[in-house]
N, C-alpha and C positions, 0 to 999 in steps of 0.2 A: 213775350215770355221772358226775354232777357231783362226787360225793365222790371218785371216782377221779381226776378232773381236778384237783381241789383238792389231793389228796394228792401227786400227781405234781408239781404246781407248787411245793408247799412243799418237797418233796424236792430239786427242782432249785435252788430258792433256797438251801437249806442247803448243797448241793454247791458252788454259786457262791461262797458266803461262805467255805467251807473253802478252796477253791482260791485266792481272792483273799488270804485271811489267810496261807496258806502262801507264796504269792508274795511278799507284803510282808515276811514274816519272813526268807525266804531272801535277798532283795535287800538288806534292811537289815543282816543279818548279814554279807553279803559286803562291803558298803560299809564297815562298821565295821572288819572285818578288814583290808581293803585299805588304808584310810587311817590306821587306828590302829596296826596291827601290821605293815604292809607285806607282807602275805600274803593269800591268798584261798582259798576253796574252789571249785575248778574246776567241780564238778558243779552248782552253784547256777544258773549261766547257762543251761545246757541244760535243766534241770528247769523253770526259770522260763519258758523259751520254750515248752516243751510245755504247761505249765499255762496259759499265755496263750492258746494256740490253743484249748484246751478251754474256757476261760473265755469266749472270744468266741463260740463256737458254742452253748454252753449259754445264754449271755445272749441270743443271737438267738432261741432257743426261748422264753425268758421274755418277751422284748419282743413277739414275735408273738402269744403267748397272751393278752397284755394289750392288744393292738391299739396298741402304742406304737411301731410301726415308722413310717417316713416314708411319708406318703401325701399326695397333692395332690387335694383334693376340690372344687376351684373349679368344674370342669365338671360333675362328677357331682351336685353340689348343685342344679343347675338342671334336672336331669332329673326326670321323673315317677317315683314310687316303683317302679312295675312295670318301667320301663326301667332304673332303677338296679339292681334285682335281677337283671335279665337280664345287664346289663353285669358285675355282680359274679360271676355264674356263669361268664361268659366269662373274666374275669381270673383267677378261682380255678382254672379249668381250665388256663390257661397256667402258673400258679404250681405246680400239681400236676405238670405236665410238667417244669418246672424242678427240682422236688424229686426227681423220678425221675432226671434227669441228674446231680444232685449225689450222690445215693445210689449210682447205678451207677458214676460216675467215682471217687467216694471209695472204693467197695468194690474196684475194680480197683487203685487206688493202694495201698490197705491190703494187698492180697495181694502186690503187687509188692515192697513195702518192708517186709514183715513180718520178713524175715530180714536186713535191713540194720540194723546196730546203730549207735547214735550213738557217737562216738569216746570220750567220757569216761564218760557214765553207762551206756552199753551198753543203753539202752532201745531197743526196736525202733522204727525211724522210722515204721513203718506205723501206730503208735498215734495219731499226729497226724491221719492220714486217717480213722481210725475216728470221730473227732469229727464230721466232715462227714457220715458215714453216719448216725450217731445223730441228729444235728440234722435232716437231711433227712427221716428217718422220722417224727420227732416233729412237725415242721412240716407234713408231708403229712397226718398224722392230724388235726391241727388244721384244715387246709384242707378235708379231706373232711367233717368234722363241720359246718363252715360251709356247704359245698355242699349237704349234706343239709337243713340248716335253711332255707337260702335257697330250695331247690327246694320244700320243704314250704310255705313262705310263698306262692310263686308258684302252686302247685297249689290251695291254699285260697283264693287271691284276696285275701289280706290286704294291706293297705298300711300300712307303718310310716313 
C-alpha cells in the first residue's frame, strides 16, 4: 500500500513539474512575442489558465499528502492523546463530507460545461471542473486512510 502511495505521489509531482514548466514556457514565449515582435499567440493565455487550475488542485493533493496544509494546533496540543485522536476523527469526518461536496459539485459542473468550448483553444470548459473532482477523490482517499489508522490507534488504546 505504501509503495502505491509513493508511486502516486511521485507521478503527481512529475505531473506538477510538467504543468508548471509548460505554463512557464507558454507565458515566456507569449511575452517575448508580444514585446519583441508586437504579436502574440492567443491560445497561450487560455491554456495557461486551465493549466493553472490543474496545478492548484494537484498541488493541494500533494500538500495534503505531506501534511503541509495550514493547521493551527495551539489548542489540540494541550489535549490528551486520546482526546486528540477523537477530535481528529471528528475533523476528518467533516473533511470527508467537504470532499464529497467538492466531488459532487465538481462532477455536476463538469457535466454541465463539457460541451461548452473555450473561445480560442476550443477546449471543453468542463475540463477545469474535472480537476476538482480528481482532487476531491484523492484527498478523500488520504483522509479515509488517516481515519482508519486513527481508529486503529484508538481501538488498540495506543497513545502517541
